[in-house]
N, C-alpha and C positions, 0 to 999 in steps of 0.2 A: 823273444818280443822285445825290441827296444825300448827305450826311453820313451821315444815319443809315441809309441803305441802305449806306453803305461799311462803316460799323462793323458791321453785321449781317452783311455778307461775310467782313468780318477774322474774325468770332466764327465762322461755318461753317469757315472756314480751321483755326481753331484746334482746333475740335471734332473734324476730319477730322483733324490731325495727332495728337491725343491718342487717338482711335481706333485710328489705326494703329500708334500707341506701345505700347498694350495689347496688341494683336495679336502684333506683334513681341515684345514682352517675355515674353507665355504661350508662344510658340514657343521662345524661347531659353531660359527658364526650364526648362522640360523638357528640352532636352539639357545644361543645368547641374547638374540633379540627377542624371542618367544618368552624366556624366562624375565628379560628384564620387562618388557610390556606386561607379563601375567604373574610373576612370582618372584621380585625381587628378594625377599626374604631367602629364596633358594640359592640366589647367585653369592649371597651374604656367607651361608652356611656352607655352601661351595668352596668358598674364599678361605674359610676358617678349616676346612676339612684339609684341604691342601696345605695351609701352614704348620698343621696338627701333623700331617705327614712327615714333611721336612724338620722338624722339630723334635721328631721320635723315631726317625727314620725307618718309618714304615711305609709297606705298600700304598700306591695310588694308581688310580687310572690316567693313562694319556689325555682323555677327552676331558675329565674333570681338571684337568692341569689347564688344558688350553681355554675352556672357558673360564675359570677363575682368571687366567691372564687377561682375557678381554675385558673382565669386570674391573680388575685393576692391576694395570701393568707394572707401576712401579713398586706397588706391594708384593707382587708376585717375584719382580725381578730381586729383591732385597731378600724376599724369603728362600728364593732356590739359593743366591750367591753364599748366604748365611749361612745355609744347610751343608753348601759344599765347602766353605772354611772347614765346618766343623770337623767333617767326614774326612778331610786331607790335611789335618793338622797332624803331626807327629805327636805318641805314636799312634799311628793307624790303626784303629779295631777292625779285623776281618770281617765281622758281621757288619756292621757299617758299611765297608769299604764295598762287600758283596750286595747290597741295597743299593750304593750308587751305580755301580755297574749294570745292573739289574734296569732300574727304573728311573735312573736320571741322566745318565751317560748318554743312551740311546735315545734320549728325547728330542723331538723335534724344535722346542722352545729354543735350542741353543743357535738355531739358523734366523733367530727375530732379532731386529737391529735393536741395540743396547740402548734404553730410556736415559742411560747415563754420559750417551754419547751417540748422536746423531749420525757419526762417522764409522761405527764400529758395529760388530754383530756381537749375540750374546757370548759366543763361543771363546770371543779373543778374550772376556773378561775371567771365564774359566780357566783359559791358558794363563792368565795374569795371576790367579789365584795359586794355580799349581807352582808356578815358578817360585811364588813367595813361600809357598809352605815349604817347597822342595829345599829352598834355601839353608834352612836350619839342619835338615838331613846332612845336605851335601857337607857342611862345615864341620859336624859331628863326625862323619867319614873320614873325611881329610884331617881330623885332630887324631883319629886312631891311627891311619894311615902314618904320619909323621912320627906316633909314638911307636911302631912297628919298626921303621923304618934305621931306629937307632938301637934294635936289637943286636947281638953280636953274631947271629945267624943270619942277617937279613940279607947278605949278598947272596947264602944257599939259595933263598926262593928266588931273588933274580936270576941266578945262574940255571933255572930252569926253562928250558928253550922249548920256543913254538916249534912244532915239527907236524907235518901231514904225511901220513901214510896212507890213509883212504880218501879222497875226496868227492866220492860219489856212491850213491847207493847201488847202482848200477857196475859198479866193478867186480871183476871178476871172482876176487877174493869174497865178494859180499853176493851176489847172487840175483839181486832183486830186479825189477822191470826189465826182465829179457822176454817177455811174453811176446810173441807173435803179432798177438792183437794190439799190442802198443807199439813195438818196434815198426810194423808193417805199415803205419800212416806215415814213418818217417822216409820211407822208400818209395810211397807213390809219387809219379809223375804222370802226369794228365795234359794231353794236349788240349783237351775241351775243356777242364777248369782252370779259371784263369789263378796266378802264383799267390794273388792276395788270399782266395777264396782256401787255397791249399794251407796256406802260413794258418789262418785262422782256425782250419781242422787241427793242426797240429797242437795249436796251445789249447783248444779245447779238449782235446787226448789228454795233454800233458796234465791241466789243471782240473781234470775231472778224472777220467779211467785210471789215469798214472797215480795221480796223488791217492785216489780212493783205494788203490792196490796197496800203496805204500802204508796208509793208516791203518788198512786191515791187517798186515803184516805185524804193525807195531803194536796194535791191540792184542796179538794172540802171545806177544813175549814181553809184553809191560808187567803182568803180575810176576812172573818168573824174573825177571830184569831187577825189580824193586826188591824183592826177597833175596835175591844173589847179593844186589851190592850193599843191602843194608847189613847182611852178614858179612861181608868184608871189612867195611867202613865205620860200624857202629861203635867199634872198641876205640876209636880214633877221636871222633868227634859226634855234633848232633845231626842224623841220617833224619832227612825229609824227603818223604815222596813229592814228587810233582805231579801236576795234570799233564795228560798229552797236549803234545802241542794244537790248537784248533786249526780246522779245515782254513779260516779266513785268514789268520795269522799265515798260514803256509804259503796261501795264494798271494799273498801283500810281498810277501820274501820273493817269493817267484819272479812277482811284476816290478820288484825293486831291485834287490840285491843281487839276484840270479838272472836278470833279464836280458844278457848277453852271454848265456850258458848254452851250448849246445843240448839238443834235444835227446831225454826229457829234461828240462829245468828241476823239476821236481826231485832229481837224483841229489841236487846237491843240499836237501834237508837232512842233516845227519842226525838231530837233536828232538825226533818226533818223541821218544819216551825219553824223560829226563827225571834227574833228583837232585838233591844239592846235600852238602857237608857241612856244616859249620864248625869253625874251630876257633878257639878263644886263645890259642899263644901260636907265635910262629913256628915253636917246636912242635906243636900238634898238626899244623899242617903240612911241615915237611915230613912228618912221621907218616901221617896219613897219605900223601902223596907218594912217598916212595913205597908203602905197603901195596895201594892200587896198582902203581907201575909192575911192582914184582908179582903179584897176583896173576895181571894179564899177561907176563911174559911167562908164567908158568905151564906147566901141562895140564895142571888139573882146573885151570880157569876157564870159563865158557864165555868170556868177554875178551876180544883182542883190541888193541889200540889204535884208532884210526886218525885222532888228531889232538893236539895239545894247543892251547891258547892262553898263555899268562900274561893277564892284565897287569901284573905288578912291574911288567918289564918297561912298559911307558913311563918315561919320566918327564915327560912332555909339561911344562907348569900351567899350559891349559888345560890339561887332564886331571880332572876332580871327580870326587863322589865315589860311586860303587865300583869296586875292584874284584876280581876274582881270578883263578884260573880255571878254565874250561877244559874237560877232557872226555872226547866222543870214544 
């Protein structure tokens, strides 16, 4: 699928979201008008309840937020944006951020026009907050980076080369996504079916059947993978399990980064199972990396190297913030 089709699908999602928002607003507008005429105190209580929810990072229902918003748009805007600033300010609390992702980030109110500026939408205010809050974090990371570059062994870190031995899950050495039910659609040539329909079916199989097959395989190995890598790396740094990559994120990668790849595009997803190891010193980083490389090249290892991406090689002055070494 090309970039033009990706743009089209993104546009379709926006249109669908706008349609849902209009439906929700119409329903809640009727409820708001009823309460306004018959029980104004209920509106006041609902506004206070939403305010309390954002001040304490507690669950709330979207319908209550929409009705409260109709009651006092400016106050709700202030409450929501103030709550976002609190959650996104470093250091970020995991529980508060989980609340933000579940209840706030997916809210339809971000499609509302901002009362602070009649030419912008509320999501633009959220982006502005995120950019401002992230500035301190980026500056802190850059300060640490500058400190590490003065270490006597820093050149050894930069000497770790990017390399790719396997770039796809359907590589012969991996053997995934070879099922006939997946590959057969790529070979289908029908004089009756238009080319556009054939391409749409390939995309459907790719982003559904093939991706489901890949995530199922990842689920089966995830527990053993986490346990094994922890055994190998816990002596060198702070090991942390990471959740499997979500299907929605995988589809986004397919539509963006891998839009021009050959079928199946999902074969480019090498990091469905993930973990991280954090090192406090340059010495620990080098020792941990070399231990992992040695383990993967040994006969006793159950994992083999696919790819290395060294984020510390990039010395571009515009590159700042988070850096790491990714090993697949």
